[in-house]
N, C-alpha and C positions, 0 to 999 in steps of 0.2 A: 553602497547607501551607504555613508556616515552623516557622522550623528552631525546638528545644527549644532550652532556655537548657541545659545540658547532658549533648551526646546521650548521651556515654557513661555517662553515670551511667543513660539509659536502653535500653542496648544493655550494663548491669551485671542490668539489674531482671527480675524470676520474669514480668513482662506482658508484656514481649518476648520472654521464651522461651515463653511459649502464643502470643506470636503467630509467634510460624516455626514451630509448631507444626500452626497451624487454616493458615497460609499451606501448609504441606508438606502438608494435608489435601483441600484446596479445586485443591491444580491436579490435582488423578485427575480429578475433571469436570470442570474446566474443558477442560483437555486435552481427554479425551472426547469432552466437549459439543463446541467445536472441532470438531475431527480427524470426527466425522458429518456432519455439519455441512458440510460441505470433501467426505467423500465421494458426499453428496447431490445433490450440487453439480456434482457435475464426472457424476452415473451423474443426476443430471434430461438437463444439455448437451446428454447419451448419448441420451438417447431422443428430445430432443424433436425432437434438431437426425438424426439418423442414424437411429434403432429410430420411429418416425411417418412419415413420409416411404414405406419400405418394407412399412406394418403397410395404409396406406392403396390399398398399389397404384403409386405411381413405384420403380426400378428406382431411382431418387438424389436427391439434394436436390434437386427442383425450383428453377428460380431463380427466382420469387417466395415461397421461400416464408420465408425469416425479417421478411414483414411479417406474419402472424399474433399471435404471440409477441412482435415488439418493438410489434408494439402492445400488445400483454399487458402488458407488462413497464411504459411509462407511464403503466396507467388503473393499476394496485397501486400500482404508487410516487406516484399521485396521490393516494387515497388511505389509504395510511396515511402521508403523510408530512398532508392534513388531518382526516381523524379519527383517529386516532390518540396517544396518549400523545409523545412527545419525538418527531413531523416525522420520523420517517424514522429518523432519528443524524443528524448536522451534515450540511453540501453539503463533498462537495471538491472545490469548484469554492474553495474557498476555502487547500484548501491539504490539510499532513498534519498533525492537529488532536492533541494524548491534555491539554493544558492544562484544560479547562473540565469538568473532576470525571466518576465515573464516570455513568451510567446508572440512576435507576429503578429497583428491578423493573419497576415497570409498565413503565415504555417499553422491553423491551423486548419482549417482542411487535412493536413496530410495529418495532424496527429490521430484527428476523427477519424484516420478513417484504417490507420494502421491501426491505437485502440478497438477500436469496430472489428473488426477482423478478429484483432485477440484472443477478444474475450466472448465472439459472439460463436469459437467456430471454434473453442478447444483447450487454447492455448492456457498449458498454467501459468499465468497472473494474473492480476487484478486489475482493478479499475483507479485506486488511491491517484500512479499519476498523471492517471491522460484526466483523472479531474481539477486537480488540482492546477495544469497548463490547461488546459479549456476555460478553467475562471480566473487566473489572468493572463487568455488575449482576450477575455470577455471582456477585465478589467481598463485594461492596454484600447479596445475599440471604440467602448466607451470616454475614457479623457480623452482619447481625440474627436473626436467626433464632439463633444461637448465646449474643448479649446485645445487645439489643434501647435497652439504654442506654451497648453503651459512647464510650470518644471519638471524635466526628470524626475525627483521627489515624485513632483502629484500620482509621478503612471506609477512609478514603485507606491507606492502606498493604497492603489488606489488596487491593481491588479494581487498585490499583500490582498486588499478586499476579499478579492473576486474569488479568490485564492482559495480564505477561508468562508466563504460560501457554499462553494463547491465541496468538499471536503467536508465541512455540515454534515452534508446532506444522505453523501454514504454512507458519514459512519455515527447520523442521529443524533447525533447532539455537538452543539457553537461550541462548549465550551474542551470536548476533548480534539474534537478537529484547529479548535487554536491550536490544545498548545503538540499538538502531531508538532502543524509549521511551527510553533514559535522550535520546539526544540531541536528542530530537524534544523531551523534555518538559523536557526546559534543567534538570535536578535535579543540583550539585552536593556539597561541601565532606560536611560533614556530618551537611543531608536524604539526599546521595547512598548512606551508606554503609546509611543507615538503610530506603530502601524499598528497594535493595537486593538484601538477603542472602535476605529473605522471597520478594520476585521471586524469586531467583531458585532460588532450594528448589523455589516452587511453579514454575518449566517446566523444574526437575532430577528432579525427582517425577515430572513428567505427563506427563515424556520416557519414562520407561518404560516406560509402556501400550504404546509404540511399537515400539521397540527392545527389551522386556522383559525380564524382571525371575524368572530359569532356567522354566522350562516355564511359570508360571503365562501373560502374555501374550504380546505382537510380532503387535501391530496394521500392523504397517511404518509407515515413516517419510515423511514429503515431503521432498524436494527441492528442492534450487534447480540442484545443479552437472548440466553437460552433458557428460560421460563420451565417445568417443572424440576430441576434436580434435585433428587433427594440432598439430607439436612444434613452437614456436617460440624464434628465436632470439635473442641479446643484443639489446638496440635501437642503431638506432643513428640519428643524428642526422639524415637524414628523419623517420624516425618522432618524431621527438622532436618536426619541426617541424609533422610531424600532426596531433598530440598538441596544443602549438594554435593548429594552425586546427578543430584540430573542439572545442575549449573554444570560439571562440569565433560560430562556426554555429551552436548546437543556444541556444543567449540567445534567435534572434530567432524559434526555429520554436519555441520552447517559451514562449515570453514567450506571442507569436500565437494561442498553445492555452488560456495559461490567461488572457488577457485575452477570448477569446470567450468562451470559457464564460463570466464575467463580469458580458458584457458582454450575453449573453443569459437570463440568472437572472433578473432580477427582470419578464423581459417572462412567460418562462415561470410565475413565483410571483403574474404577474398575473391568470390564467386555469391554472393547476393543471390542471383537471380534462382541459379541455381540447387545452391546447400540451403535457406531459408527454407522451401519445398519440404528441398529430404530429412531438417529436422524437425518437421512439425510431421517430416510420415513417420521420421522416425520417437513422436512422441508419440504418435494414436495407435506403434506399435504396442509400447509399453504397455498403456494400457487395455490393449487388445489381449495381453500378456496376464495380465492382475484378473483381463474379466475371464478367463480361458482356465488360470488357477485358481478362482474362488467361486461364480457362480454369482458374483459378484458383479453389479454396475460396474460400469466402462470409463464414468459419470467421476468415482470417486478420484478416476490417478486424474481426467477431465479438466479443467479450471483453475479456476482458481483455490477456492472452498470458498469461499465466502455465503454461498445459499447452501452448501449441502458440512459445514460445520455443525449449525443445534443439531439437525439428524442422526449430522454420526453420532454425538457425545453421548443422546440421549438414547442410542438401539445401538451402543457400543457391544451391548450386553451378543450381539446375534454374531460375532466373530469371532475367530479362530485364532491365537497368541500367529501363530502360523500365518493368518492372511494377513493380519495387521502388519508383522513382517514385510511381509510381499507387498504392502501399499508403502510402505515406508521407501524402502525401495526401489521402486514402480515410479515413488510422486517425483520423490527425491532425484533422478534420476531427470524427468520427464520438466522439471520442478529448473531447474540447468542447466537444460536446453532449450528453453524458454526464454531462459535468461541471457543467451547468446546469441543471441540471433530477436527472434520479437519486439517487441510494443507493448506495457504495463509497468506496471507495480509487482514486488519484490514483497507487500506485504502482507496479503492471505493466506499465499500457501504457505508457511514460516511459518504460523496462526494453525495450519490444518494438521502438518507436520507435523510440529509439537503438540495437537491436543488428543494425534496417531502416538506419539512414541509415548506421552502420558498416562492412555489402555494402555500400551504395551505392559508399560510398565507397573502400573495395577495390580498384575495380576500377582504379582510376588509380592508375599508377605509385608506388611506394615504400608504400604502405601494407598486409603481410597483414591478409587476415581475420581474423584471432583481435585481432593491438590492433585496428583497425577496431573490432569490436565490444562490445572491453573501455571500449575509447574510446567511444563511442558511447554506451552504459552510461551510464556515471558523468557524462555532460558534461548528457544531459539527466533523467538522474534529478533531480543538485543543481538543474539551473534549476526543477526541475518541484516539490519536498523544501525549497529549500534544506537539508539536512540531509548536510554534504560527505561527512563521515564513516561517515555510516550507507553514501553510497552507492561512496564507493571497494573498499566493502567487500563490497557487489552484485556491482557492476560483476566483484569478483576469483574470489569466492568462486565463481561462478557458472558463473568457467571454470575451477576444476575445478584440474588440477596447472599449466596454463598458469597459477596465479592469480596465482604470484609474480611470472618474470618475464613481465607484463607492470601491476604492479603503478603501476610510479614514470611508468609512464607515461600508466595509469587513470587516476595523481596529481596527474599535469602539468591531463591537459584537466578536473576536476574542481571544482583554484581553480582554472584560468581562468570554465571559465564561473560559477564560480560569484560570483567578484569583477566577474565583469561584470554579469550575473541584474543584483546586489547596488547593481552602481553606474549602471542606469541600472533601474528600481524608483522609486519615490519616497516618498520617509519617509515614512510612519502623521503625522497633524498629532494631538500628543495636547492637551493642555493644561488644565494642569493650578493649580488658581487657588492665589493666595500665600496662604502658611500667615500668621495674623498671630501680630499681635511676640509673642515670648517665648512662642512654641507650641514644647518641644520636635518635635523629624521624632522618627515613627512610629518602635517598633526591633522587628526581626522579619519586617519588609516584604519584598517579592521583587515586584523594579523587572519588570514585562510583555514580556515575551519578543518579539521584533519582529523583522522578519525582515532585516533589518543588522546586517551580521559586530559 
């Protein structure tokens, strides 16, 4: 989108008021669709990995149980990518992308199928990318139903409002969802104001479906905050040094995961229908290896870690250092393999791996558990997403009442990881042909956002 010549005139216009009304209206169905999609995914995960083994006569999940679901996930996702419009959404190996434009309504079935198979059957990816695509696609559909000849800018703004509402449902906060999308899309200036207000309105009205309005609604909210964590004191010099060290250590781990995912992707795409189920079997093998080696559940390696993060931190004392390191290796490899082949978001596995690393390092002197978790989550998230402000917010809001106390050192870890990662990442080469003599520069165009600051 290009910045309009007079943003204030557009804000004062009747068409913008109508746009706000439409954004408020679509916020409710988009939020409801996102909520029930996430609830269905959670229900199916429990049924496939807990209820079904018991229904078949097993006392608990057999060690080999992840094999069939992951193979099926690979087959379903491969079919969605190969044969359905939209290729199941964008590849998560490219990072967190929201600037490619909303999907067309005809692409939504393929995106939903790929995401549903990925999330329900144990693949190590999160729901945030499908939620953004779902919200944006429903926003486009709403505009087409209301006014087929609406200008492209209207469709883009309403699609962004739908994405705001959907991602806010997942994160449990309209403000956090808005912050994530604003930083990821690189919007700024007048364009930010034009898109932000409809987006916040859609997310705020949509959230009433869960928080409740009088006695009409109130389904409950998704929340990332972890309650009942031990209180932490003021930061110390030793903890500051740990923030520097964790920021540096997160870079090779995150960069290695991304490199492996990108390295595998061309080979998977070449033999999609065979390679994607094979990758699913590799993820299952890593989960089985961890379960056999530690006696813990294979679900620690499987899934995005979104639901497991709170219980893991609360019960971290039950993990030995060896188990934590094995979890870091197995889930990291499973994450890289999932990035190469499946469809989903990269955020929650990065957060979970950062928490595992922080817990492991907290066994060393001078690093309390909560500080290690916050710095680990922030550093790993920024390496994988390249979104420093969002990474700080995710790391601190997750820790509830301790968030404000740990925020300064989380910022240090995120800044170190972000700068180090950016310096080690080669700049993308873009060749722009020279303009003809006397040709004026384009007005209103926005430079493409790269990973470099």
